[in-house]
C-alpha positions as CSV (number, residue, x, y, z in Angstrom):
1,M,108.0,-34.1,-33.3
2,T,105.1,-32.3,-34.9
3,I,105.3,-29.1,-33.3
4,R,109.3,-29.0,-33.5
5,S,108.7,-29.4,-37.5
6,H,105.9,-26.7,-37.7
7,L,108.5,-24.3,-36.0
8,L,111.2,-25.6,-38.1
9,L,109.7,-24.9,-41.3
10,P,109.4,-21.2,-41.2
11,L,112.9,-21.0,-40.0
12,A,114.1,-23.0,-43.0
13,I,112.0,-20.6,-45.6
14,A,113.1,-17.6,-44.1
15,A,116.9,-19.1,-44.5
16,A,116.1,-19.9,-48.4
17,A,114.7,-16.4,-49.0
18,A,117.7,-14.9,-47.4
19,L,120.2,-17.1,-49.5
20,L,118.2,-16.3,-53.1
21,A,118.0,-12.7,-52.0
22,G,121.8,-12.7,-51.9
23,C,122.0,-14.0,-55.5
24,R,120.0,-11.3,-56.9
25,P,121.7,-7.7,-57.7
26,S,120.8,-4.7,-55.2
27,P,117.9,-2.7,-56.2
28,D,120.7,-0.2,-57.7
29,E,122.0,-2.8,-59.9
30,T,119.0,-3.4,-61.4
31,G,119.1,-2.5,-65.1
32,R,122.9,-1.5,-65.2
33,A,125.3,-2.5,-67.2
34,E,127.2,-5.2,-66.3
35,G,130.7,-3.0,-66.6
36,A,128.9,-0.4,-64.4
37,R,127.9,-2.7,-61.8
38,G,129.9,-1.7,-58.5
39,F,130.4,1.6,-58.8
40,P,128.1,4.1,-57.3
41,L,125.4,5.5,-59.0
42,A,126.0,9.8,-60.4
43,I,124.0,12.1,-57.8
44,R,122.9,14.4,-60.5
45,P,120.7,14.5,-64.0
46,V,122.2,13.6,-67.1
47,S,121.8,15.3,-70.8
48,A,119.9,13.6,-73.3
49,L,122.2,12.7,-76.5
50,S,122.7,15.1,-78.6
51,G,123.0,15.1,-82.3
52,T,126.3,14.7,-84.3
53,E,126.1,16.4,-87.4
54,F,128.6,19.0,-88.0
55,S,126.7,21.6,-89.8
56,N,128.3,24.2,-87.7
57,E,132.0,23.4,-88.5
58,D,132.7,26.5,-90.1
59,Q,131.1,28.7,-87.6
60,R,133.3,26.9,-85.2
61,D,136.8,27.1,-87.1
62,N,135.8,30.9,-87.4
63,L,135.4,31.2,-83.9
64,G,139.1,29.3,-83.9
65,E,137.8,26.7,-81.3
66,A,139.8,23.7,-82.6
67,Q,143.2,25.8,-82.8
68,V,142.5,27.0,-79.1
69,V,142.0,23.4,-77.8
70,M,144.9,22.0,-79.6
71,E,147.2,25.1,-78.6
72,L,146.3,24.7,-74.8
73,A,146.6,20.7,-75.3
74,A,149.8,20.9,-76.4
75,I,149.6,19.1,-79.2
76,R,152.3,18.5,-81.5
77,P,153.3,15.7,-84.3
78,G,154.0,12.1,-83.2
79,Q,151.6,11.9,-80.5
80,S,148.8,9.7,-80.0
81,L,145.1,11.2,-79.5
82,A,141.7,9.6,-78.2
83,D,138.8,11.6,-79.5
84,I,135.6,10.3,-77.2
85,G,132.1,11.3,-78.4
86,A,134.1,11.8,-82.0
87,G,130.5,12.2,-83.8
88,E,130.8,13.3,-87.2
89,G,134.8,13.8,-86.8
90,Y,135.0,17.8,-86.1
91,Y,138.1,17.0,-83.8
92,T,139.0,14.1,-85.4
93,I,140.2,15.5,-88.5
94,R,141.7,18.2,-87.1
95,L,143.8,16.3,-84.3
96,A,144.5,13.7,-87.0
97,A,146.4,16.8,-88.9
98,G,148.0,17.9,-85.6
99,V,149.8,14.8,-85.2
100,G,151.0,14.4,-88.4
101,T,151.6,11.1,-90.4
102,K,153.6,9.3,-87.1
103,G,150.9,10.2,-84.8
104,R,147.9,8.4,-84.5
105,V,144.0,9.2,-83.7
106,L,142.0,6.7,-82.2
107,A,138.0,8.0,-82.8
108,Q,135.5,6.3,-80.5
109,D,131.4,7.1,-80.1
110,I,128.9,4.8,-79.1
111,D,126.2,5.7,-81.9
112,P,126.0,3.1,-84.7
113,G,125.2,5.9,-87.5
114,A,127.9,8.3,-86.3
115,I,130.5,5.7,-86.6
116,Q,129.5,4.6,-89.9
117,R,129.4,8.2,-91.3
118,L,132.7,8.9,-89.4
119,G,134.1,5.9,-91.4
120,Q,133.1,7.1,-94.9
121,R,134.7,10.6,-93.7
122,V,137.8,9.0,-92.6
123,E,137.9,7.0,-96.1
124,R,137.0,10.2,-98.2
125,E,139.5,12.1,-96.5
126,R,142.1,9.4,-96.7
127,L,143.3,9.9,-92.8
128,D,145.5,7.0,-92.8
129,N,146.4,7.8,-89.3
130,V,142.9,7.5,-87.6
131,S,140.9,4.6,-86.5
132,I,137.7,3.9,-85.3
133,R,136.2,2.0,-82.2
134,T,132.9,1.8,-80.7
135,G,132.4,1.9,-77.1
136,L,130.2,1.8,-74.5
137,P,128.3,4.4,-72.4
138,E,130.0,2.7,-69.4
139,D,133.4,2.1,-71.1
140,P,135.2,3.9,-73.9
141,K,136.7,0.5,-74.6
142,L,140.3,2.3,-75.0
143,P,143.4,0.2,-75.3
144,S,145.8,0.6,-72.1
145,A,148.8,2.6,-71.5
146,S,148.2,4.4,-75.0
147,F,147.5,7.8,-75.4
148,D,149.0,10.8,-74.6
149,R,145.4,13.0,-74.6
150,I,142.3,11.9,-74.4
151,F,139.4,14.6,-75.3
152,M,136.0,14.8,-74.5
153,V,134.5,17.7,-76.3
154,H,131.0,18.8,-75.2
155,M,130.1,15.3,-74.2
156,Y,130.9,14.4,-70.8
157,H,127.8,15.7,-69.4
158,E,126.0,13.0,-71.6
159,V,127.8,10.0,-69.8
160,N,125.3,8.7,-67.1
161,E,128.1,6.4,-65.5
162,P,130.4,8.4,-65.0
163,Y,132.5,6.5,-62.2
164,A,132.7,3.7,-64.5
165,F,133.5,5.5,-67.3
166,L,136.6,7.1,-65.8
167,W,137.8,4.2,-63.9
168,H,137.9,2.1,-67.3
169,L,139.3,5.2,-69.1
170,R,142.0,5.8,-66.7
171,P,144.6,3.0,-67.7
172,A,144.6,4.1,-71.3
173,L,146.9,7.2,-70.4
174,R,150.3,7.1,-71.1
175,K,152.5,8.1,-68.4
176,G,152.2,11.8,-68.0
177,G,149.1,11.7,-70.4
178,Q,145.6,14.0,-69.8
179,V,142.3,13.7,-70.2
180,I,141.0,16.6,-71.6
181,V,137.1,18.4,-70.9
182,V,135.8,20.8,-73.1
183,D,132.3,22.1,-71.6
184,V,129.8,24.6,-70.7
185,D,129.0,26.0,-67.1
186,R,125.2,24.9,-66.9
187,P,123.5,22.0,-65.2
188,T,124.5,18.7,-66.5
189,D,120.6,18.2,-68.0
190,Q,121.1,21.1,-69.9
191,H,124.1,20.0,-71.8
192,G,126.9,21.5,-69.6
193,I,128.3,20.4,-66.3
194,P,129.5,23.0,-63.6
195,P,133.2,23.0,-63.0
196,R,132.9,22.2,-59.4
197,Q,130.9,18.8,-60.3
198,L,133.2,17.9,-62.7
199,F,136.1,18.4,-60.3
200,C,134.8,16.3,-57.9
201,E,133.7,13.6,-60.1
202,F,137.4,13.4,-61.5
203,G,138.7,13.7,-58.1
204,A,136.9,10.7,-56.8
205,V,138.3,8.4,-59.4
206,G,142.1,9.6,-58.6
207,F,142.3,12.5,-61.2
208,R,143.8,15.7,-60.5
209,L,143.1,18.7,-62.2
210,V,146.1,20.6,-64.0
211,Q,144.8,22.9,-66.0
212,F,141.4,25.0,-66.6
213,V,140.6,27.9,-68.6
214,L,137.9,30.0,-69.7
215,R,137.8,31.2,-73.6
216,P,135.1,32.8,-75.3
217,E,136.3,30.8,-78.2
218,L,135.0,27.8,-76.5
219,N,131.6,29.2,-75.2
220,G,132.9,27.5,-72.3
221,Y,135.8,25.9,-70.5
222,Y,138.6,23.9,-71.0
223,A,139.9,21.8,-68.3
224,A,142.9,19.2,-68.0
225,F,143.6,16.2,-65.8
226,E,146.2,13.8,-64.8
227,A,146.1,10.4,-63.2
228,N,146.9,10.7,-59.6
229,G,148.0,7.9,-57.1
230,E,146.6,4.7,-57.4
231,R,143.3,3.9,-59.3
232,P,140.8,3.5,-56.4
233,R,138.6,0.5,-56.2
234,P,135.0,0.6,-57.3
235,Q,133.7,0.0,-53.9
236,D,136.0,2.6,-52.2
237,I,134.6,6.0,-54.7
238,K,132.7,8.2,-53.2
239,P,129.9,10.0,-55.2
240,C,129.5,13.7,-55.3
241,D,126.7,15.6,-54.3
242,T,127.9,19.1,-55.0
243,A,124.3,20.4,-54.5
244,N,124.6,19.2,-50.9
245,G,128.2,20.4,-50.2
246,K,129.8,17.0,-50.5
247,T,132.9,16.1,-52.5
248,G,134.4,12.6,-53.6
249,T,136.5,12.5,-50.8
250,Q,133.9,12.8,-48.2
């Protein structure tokens, strides 16, 4: 009996250890936000968060940046729009004017300071068709089936959980709605994202590219995406590694 007990004890300890290990998050999940768990990690660096000041608004207006973006996006009165990473509201106030009193703009950011300053600006400029919401880095927290256009202008490269972020964002589009990305073709740790990487990441979450334009007024590019087919399950999303010639479907 004693010999048998000595044999069974190591087995029992091993079984208990395996059970406890199964209750812990995998190493890749450690430290990740709850809303990002179960999604693949991005196989690319991420830019640090940039400032939100709007000191260059006059310069951007002189280039005609917002006007070009709004024309490409076919903004018209009565639409419902979201401005993700709104910062101090450069696009928010211009989109609000574009959709008119019967349209709506939801301005979202994750920076509490930017949210506060944006709220003050909206109140000061009496933008009654603008509402403000605080999002999460992995989830923009947008209401479902609510938007004709969702804008991400010079901010997508700062998203450190792109698959979770896009997956949570996708249901917010209305039928025929589009996600608009304005960015620069340079490495993702240098405040830009190569178009090939952008297309791959959106494609991995079930979006299709419907428009891509290079314009000098943007100092970069304009890309528009629509939802395509069913939204994939998080565990079925394949991360992009364009540096090694792989895509989200491989």
